[in-house]
N, C-alpha and C positions, 0 to 999 in steps of 0.2 A: 341111595337115601337111605336111612334107618329108620326105627319103627315110628319115630317121631318124625317122620320128614325133614329131618336136618341132613345137611350135605355130611358127606363125612369128612370132606375137608374143614368144615367149621365144628365138628365134633375133634380133629384132632388139634386144631387151633385153641379152642378152647382147653384142652388136656395140658400142651403145653402152657397157656394162660396161668394155670392152674398151679405149675409145677413150679415156673417162674415165680411166681408170688410166693409160694412156700421157700424158694430158694432163697429171697431176699432178706427171709426171717433168720434163716440159718446164716447167710452171709452175714447178717448185721451181728449176729450172735457170736461167729466166728472172731470177727473183726475184735470184739471188746473179749474173747478168749484170751485172743493173743497178747493183748493191751493188759490183760490181767498175769498173764504171764510173765510181762516185764515189771509188773509192780510187785510180785510176789519174788522174782528174780532179785530185784533191786530190796526186798524186804530182809531174803533171807541172808545176801552177801554184803549188805551195811546195815548190820546189827550195829555198828559202830558210829551210824549217822543216821541214826533213825530222825523223822521229818514228826513235828507238833500237828496240834489240830486244834484249830487251824496252822497253818507251816509260820514258823517264826522269820520273816522275812531278811531280818538280820542276820540269821543263821542258815539261810539253806542260798544254795546257790542258784542261777537262774535257770538253769539247765535241770537240775534235781526239781527245782519247783512246778517246773514244766511237763518232766517226766511224770510227778506225783499229780498233777492236776490232770494230765489225762487222761490217769486212771479212774479218778473221778465217775468217767463214766460207764465203768463197769457193773457195780451194784445195780443202779437203778434202770438200765438196761435188761440184766440178766432178768429182776424182777417185774417190769414190766412187760415183756415178750412170755415170761411164764402166765403171766394173766390173757393176754392174747391167744396165747396155745390154748388156754384152759377154753375162750370162746369156741375156735377152730375145732375142739374136741366135740363140743358140745353141737357144733352145727358142721357137720362132715359136708361135703361136695356131693351132690345127687342123692343124699339120704336123707331121710328125717331128723329131727332133732334127738337128739340122745342127754341124757343126765351126766353132766360129769362128777357128778357128788364122789362115787364110789372111787374113782380113779383120783381124785384131789385128796380125798382124805387117804386113801393106800400111799399115792405117792409123798403126802406129806411128812406122813409117819415116817414112810422109807429113809426119805431124807435127816430126818431129825434123828432117827437111829444112825446113818453114815456120817453125822455131824457127829455124835458122839462115840462112835465106834473106832473112825477110820481117820476122820478127818484132823480132829484133837492131837491127833496121836502125831499126825504127819508137821505139825509144827512145833509141839515141844518134846517128842522124843521119848512121853512119857503119859501117864496119865494122874498125876499128882493135882494138876489144877486142870478143870473143864472148861473150857471157855465156849459157849456157845452164841456163835458168830453169822455170818449170813446165811450159810446153807441152813442153822437150823429156823433160824428166821423165816426163810423161804417155805421152809416146813409147814412150821407154825400158821403161816398164810395162805397157804393152800387148803389147807382144813378148814382156815376162816371162811375162805372163798368157796370151797366144797357145801357152806352149810348155809352160805349167804346168795348161790346162784338160784333159787329158786322164787327170790324177791324179784320185783320188779326190776327190769333191765334199767330203767332212771333211776330207782333208787340204788345201785349198786355204783351208777355214774354219780351221785350225789355224796355217798360215801367216800368214794373214791376223790373228789374234788372239795370236799368237806375236810377230811384228814391231811390231803396237801396245803391247803391253804392255812386251818386252824389247829393243825396238831399242836403247835407249839406253844398254841397259848395255853395248852393245860398245864405248861409249868410250873407256874403255883403251886398244883395240888402234891402233897409229897406225902410219904409215909415214913415213920421211923421204923430201924428193922425189929422189933419189939411187936409194932403193929399188925392187924389182922389183912389188912390189903397190903403190904409191906412187898411181899412176893410176887403177885399178879400184875402189881403198879411197874416194878421194877422189868418185869418181861415185857410190856405193852408199852411202858413211856419213856422211863429214867435211863433203865441200865443200871447195872451194877454188880455186889455180890450179892448172890442168893445165898450162899453157906460158903462162910469165910474162913471160921474153923472147923478142923477137922481132918479124916485121913484123907480126904478126896475135896477140894473148895472147888466153888462151882459159880461162875461168873457170868449175867446174860451181858454181852461184850458192847460194840458203839452199835446195834443194831434193834433198837428198841421194836415192837411189831407194829405198832401203830400207825407209824409212817409211812412206813412198807407196805402195810396193807392196803393203805391209800394209792400206792403207786400201781399195786397189782388190781386192784378196780378198776383203775384207768385204762391199764391195757385191756381187760375184760371187755371195758365200755365202748373203745374202739374199734374190739373186733369186727362187727359188720360192715366197716371201710375193705375188710378184706373176705367177703362173703362171695361166692362163687357167680353172685349175680352184680356185685360190686363193677365200676367203670373202673378203669385201672387211671385215665386221664384226672378224675375226680377225686379217684382215692392219693393220688400223688399231690394233687394240689391241696386237699384238706392237710395233707400229712406238713407239708413246704408250711401254708400259713399257720398252723397251728406250732410249729417250731418256732418260726418267726414271733410269731405272737408272746410265747414264752420268753424267748429271749428280750425282745423289747418290755417287756411286763419286767423283768429283774434288771433290764439297764435302767429303767426309770427308778426303781424302787433303791435299786444299790445308787445308782449315780447319785441322788438328793439325800443318800442316806436314811430312808424311809423305813424301810423295812427289809426283813429277809436275812439279816444277820447281825448278830449281837454285836461283831469287833465293826466296827466303824471303819472305812476305807479313808485312805488320808494320801495327802498330794505327796509322792517321793521327791529325788533330784531330778527323776526327769521322765518320760512319758512312760519308761516299762517298768518302773518302780512304780508308778502310779495305776498303772493297770492290772500287775501282779496284785498291790494290795486290792483293787476291787473285785478281783475276781477270787479271790482270797476265802472261801467259804466253809465252813464247819461239815464235817461227814460224820461225826461220832458225837452225838447224833444230829443228823442232818436236818440243817436251816433250809428254810424256803428257798433262799438263794440255790444254796447247792443244787435244789432239788428241780428247780425252773431251768437253769442253767445247763445241766446236765441232760435231762428231759426235752429241752428246748432240740440241743444237739443231736438227742437221738431220733428225733421223728425227720430231721434236716436229713440225715445221713439215710434211716428207712427208706427217706421216699426216692432220695437219690438213687438207691441201690434196687426201686420198680423195674429197671428194664438191663440192669447190668448182667453179661453173662460172657463169661472169657475163664480162659486158661486160671487164671490169677482168682475169678471170684470162687471158681469151682474147688482151688484148693481150699481156701478161706472158710467156703461151706463146710468142707469137710469135718472140721475143727468145731464148727457151730452144730452140727447135726449130731454128734455124739458130747453133748457137755460134761455130762457127769462124770464119764469114761476119764475125759483128757484132764477135768480136775484132781480127781484123783490120782491120776498117774503121776499129774506135772508137778505135784505136791511133795510124793514120794520120791522121785527122782530130785529133784531141789532137796529133800531131807539129806538122801544117798550122798549126791554129789558134795554136799558142804561137808557131809562126815568122812569122806578120801579125800578132799582137797585140805580140811583143815589137818590130817592125818601126814600128808606129804610135804604141805607148806606152813604148818600152825606155828606158835610162835617160837619154838626153839627150831624151827627147820628153814633152811633155805632164805636166808632175810634178804638177799641181793636181790628178788623179786618186786619186794615192798610190799606184800601182800599180808604182811603183820600189824593188825589194829588190836595192839593190847592183848587182852583176853580172849579176842575174836582172830578169825580168820575172815578177810573180808577185802573187797575191790577197793579201789582208792580214785576210782573215776567214773561219772553217770557212762561215759561211752565205753568201759569195760561191761555196764549191766547192759547197756544194749548190744554188745557184742553176743556176750552170751546167751542174752535171751534169742538171738535170729540162730545161734548154732541149737538152742534146745529147742526151737519150732521146728525146725529141719527134721532134728532127729525123733522130735515126737507127732512128726505127720505121719508118718509109715504105720505107727500102730494105732493112730487113733482113725488115720484111714482106713486099716482094714478091720476097725471094729466098727467103724459108721456101716460099712458094706453087710459086714454081719449082721448089724441091727436089720436092716432092710430086709432081708430075707430070712432071719428066724423067726419062729411061732414061740419061742421062749418067753415068758409071761415075764420075768422080772427084767430082761433087758431092756424093754421098753421106759422101763424108770431111769434109764443112764443115757 
């Protein structure tokens, strides 16, 4: 017996339960990290065959459509789990509440720096144009959440649901480039050029802050489900019900073309074409349908991972336990790989391979993208696992931000 008269076996069981709960979050994050690798490999090696937003079904193969649609899961999951992790940080097991404000603000600013200093270059190979994309948006949202966490818990939930369902109602509000509110509104809602002329152009990309801040608030709001006293069966049930409810709602709204997406779906030549049209949602910026579809599936998967613990899940967990390290690493590996392959198989080299795509080097099938992703995942596992292990045992302050 321990000092609280709790049997040692029960203490061990509880510790294992907490570990498994945290593992489910890292596994979920790891799954979308690998999907993200697939999508970024597609984007890097298919410059000649980029897809539109939403996708043009007349010009997009079925395998490309579903490969791209699968990647829609990534950004909402990252942002949602960031909010959930913020709640877990502020409510550590067997410890009193601690304010997450300092951590959120500092890490948010760190992510903004990473976006500008490292991520942008990894895509373009230069600093001529600065694109403020998802890492920037997560950083800004973390700063905002750090300021909001002292509000009433239900207020945070209301902000989350309000921005999720009603953010696009703000679309009629707009500012001209010369007007005072243009830059702020571009960052918060519209997206677009912040600096279009000059030595460095700056564009707030397809991730306007308001909608994504709503998702982060929802992640924080669901946090109590993962508290040390929460019942595992209840948590799994709530996750499943919430996921089904989100999918049922968008099935109803989208099925009758009531709301959720500006582009209505149409009946195609067969059931598959009709289905593709129905789930063809806008991501830049995200429509309500995009958010409900992705968050619905994410909640179902997160619930299903509640009791998963095997060799495969442990491998996937390693990717999710060092997300920023893997994010930066894979982008630069793709940058270098493209440069090397272009030099070897470029427009004037080894044409028999069929990998010359006009002015680009690129793959000519989605199958090659999946194969390349599999190879990269195996190769990147080892440095990611090594860093994940180092992160768990080190006391170096900045490592926890990765």
